[in-house]
Structures are given as C-alpha cells and as structure tokens.
C-alpha positions in Angstrom: 18.0 17.5 -6.4 18.2 13.5 -6.5 15.3 11.6 -7.5 14.9 9.6 -4.2 14.9 13.5 -2.2 11.8 14.0 -4.6 10.0 10.7 -4.0 10.4 10.5 -0.3 7.8 13.7 0.4 5.4 11.6 -1.7 6.1 8.6 -0.3 5.4 10.0 3.4 2.2 11.9 2.3 0.8 8.1 0.6 2.2 6.3 3.8 0.4 8.7 6.4 -2.7 8.1 4.1 -2.6 4.9 4.0 -2.2 4.6 7.7 -5.1 6.5 8.3 -7.7 3.9 6.2 -5.8 1.1 7.6 -6.6 2.3 11.3 -10.2 1.8 10.2 -10.4 -1.7 9.2 -12.7 -3.3 11.8 -12.0 -6.4 13.5 -14.6 -8.6 12.9 -15.2 -7.8 9.2 -11.9 -9.6 7.6 -14.3 -11.8 5.9 -16.5 -9.7 4.5 -17.0 -9.8 0.7 -18.9 -7.0 -1.6 -19.0 -9.8 -4.4 -18.2 -13.5 -5.3 -15.7 -12.4 -7.3 -13.6 -10.0 -5.0 -10.8 -10.1 -2.4 -12.5 -10.0 1.6 -12.0 -7.2 3.2 -9.4 -8.7 5.0 -7.4 -9.6 2.3 -7.7 -6.5 0.6 -6.3 -4.3 3.7 -3.4 -7.1 3.9 -2.7 -6.5 0.7 -2.8 -2.4 0.8 -0.8 -3.1 4.3 1.7 -5.2 2.7 2.4 -2.9 -0.1 5.4 -1.2 1.2 7.3 -4.5 1.6 7.1 -4.3 -2.4 9.0 -0.9 -1.6 11.4 -3.3 0.4 12.2 -5.7 -2.9 12.3 -3.1 -5.3 15.2 -1.4 -3.8 17.0 -4.5 -2.3 16.9 -6.9 -4.9 17.1 -6.5 -8.8 14.3 -8.9 -9.6 11.3 -10.9 -7.4 10.5 -14.1 -8.3 6.9 -15.7 -7.5 6.8 -19.3 -8.2 2.9 -19.3 -7.6 2.9 -21.3 -4.7 3.5 -18.5 -2.0 1.0 -18.3 0.5 -0.7 -14.3 1.3 0.1 -12.4 3.9 -3.2 -12.7 6.3 -3.2 -11.0 9.5 -6.3 -11.6 11.3 -6.6 -7.9 13.7 -6.0 -4.5 12.6 -3.0 -4.5 15.6 -1.6 -7.0 13.1 -2.0 -5.4 9.9 -1.0 -1.9 11.7 2.0 -3.5 13.1 3.4 -5.2 9.7 2.6 -1.9 8.0 4.2 -0.1 10.3 7.4 -1.8 10.0 7.6 -2.3 6.6 6.9 1.6 6.5 10.5 2.2 8.1 12.3 -0.5 6.0 11.0 1.3 2.9 11.4 4.8 3.7 15.3 4.0 4.7 15.8 2.8 1.8 14.7 5.3 -0.5 16.1 8.0 1.7 19.7 6.0 0.3 18.9 4.7 -2.6 21.1 6.8 -5.8 20.0 8.2 -8.9 22.0 5.1 -10.2 20.1 2.9 -7.5 17.0 3.9 -9.3 17.6 4.1 -12.6 18.9 0.1 -12.5 16.2 -2.0 -14.4 14.3 -4.4 -11.6 11.9 -7.6 -12.6 9.0 -8.8 -11.5 9.2 -12.6 -12.8 5.7 -14.7 -12.4 6.0 -19.0 -12.9 9.3 -18.1 -15.2 7.6 -15.3 -17.1 9.1 -11.9 -16.9 5.8 -9.7 -16.2 7.7 -6.7 -16.4 10.8 -5.0 -16.4 11.2 -1.2 -15.4 13.3 1.4 -14.1 13.6 1.6 -10.0 11.6 4.6 -10.2 9.3 3.7 -12.4 8.6 0.9 -10.2 8.3 3.1 -7.1 6.1 5.4 -9.2 3.9 3.1 -10.7 3.6 -0.7 -9.0 3.7 0.5 -5.5 2.6 4.0 -5.2 -0.5 3.9 -7.8 -1.0 0.3 -7.1 -1.3 1.4 -3.3 -3.6 4.1 -4.2 -5.7 1.9 -6.6 -5.7 -0.7 -4.0 -6.6 2.0 -1.1 -9.7 3.2 -3.0 -10.8 -0.4 -2.9 -10.6 -0.9 0.8 -12.5 3.0 1.3 -15.3 1.3 -0.8 -15.6 -1.9 1.3 -15.1 0.2 4.4 -18.1 2.0 3.6 -20.5 -0.5 2.2 -19.9 -1.3 6.1 -20.8 1.5 7.5 -17.1 2.8 8.6 -16.5 6.2 8.3 -13.7 6.9 6.4 -11.0 9.7 6.7 -10.0 12.1 3.8 -7.0 11.3 1.7 -6.2 14.7 -0.2 -8.6 16.4 2.0 -11.8 15.6 4.2 -13.7 13.3 3.1 -17.6 13.3 3.8 -17.6 11.9 7.1 -15.3 15.0 8.3 -17.3 17.2 6.6 -20.3 16.4 8.8 -18.1 16.4 11.8 -16.9 19.7 10.6 -19.8 21.2 10.2 -21.7 20.4 12.7 -18.6 21.7 15.5 -19.2 25.2 13.6 
C-alpha cells in the first residue's frame, strides 16, 4: 500500500475530530488566557485551525522559510476559523491523495531566520509536525474550552460530556 493511502484514514479522522472541537470555540472568548505565558484561546484555536496549511506547505514546497516577521493567522470569529480550516483541509487532502512514495520520501526543511530547525522526509513531517503537533495543540484547546465551561466532544470515543448525555437518555 502506498504511504499516502495509509496516511489518509488517519488524516481524515484527525481532521474530523479537530473540526468537532473547533465548532465549540465560543465567539467572544478569543482573548481568554489561562496564564500570562499562555496563548489566548483565539490564537490557540487559530493555530489548531491553520495546521492543515502546514500539510499543504509540506506537500507543495521543499522547504518553508520563516523570516521571523510573519503575522500570525488571527480569525476573529468561529465562522472565519471554520471556513479557513475547511478550505485548507480540502487542499491538504487533495495533495496527500496525489503524493507518491517518492514525493513523501523527499527531505523537507523548516527554516527560521536563516537557521534550519529540522530536515526530515515529508512523510515524517506529516506524522510529527502536522498530525502529532495538531493533536498536541488540540488537547490544549480542549483544556481551554473546559476552563470556560464549554462542553467538549470526544476525539477517540465519547467525552465525559457526551457520556453524561448518553446516560441521561438511557
């Protein structure tokens, strides 16, 4: 089985789970911060929402060079966040579906201010710096939402909120 075909089910599942969580991000709470060194809820949600774009960059470029003066993606509403997420998920999935094993074996580099941060085969970048990175920040976002009394959906089975509803209806 080609590498891309083995990654697609995982990609699809993680994007579906991520969208469920992004749907819970409350408008009007984007400035919430649980700690002075933490990202705001809006910035964290934006980072989670922009993660499929890293898959696009990984699959369409040989390297990504950050100069250090880039403006972060900053949606101001949940609607804007979801629209961008949905659009980049489609782009990323199309690129992944077309990727050959040779494409995924090519080394990809992330550079920041002239310094290489890492170089790895694209397949490894997709697994670690896209999917695992997404899952990490999605977990953080779930905590932020919980701290704001937002019921959250389960990612790999029912959440405590969903179990409560299921038990109440039984």
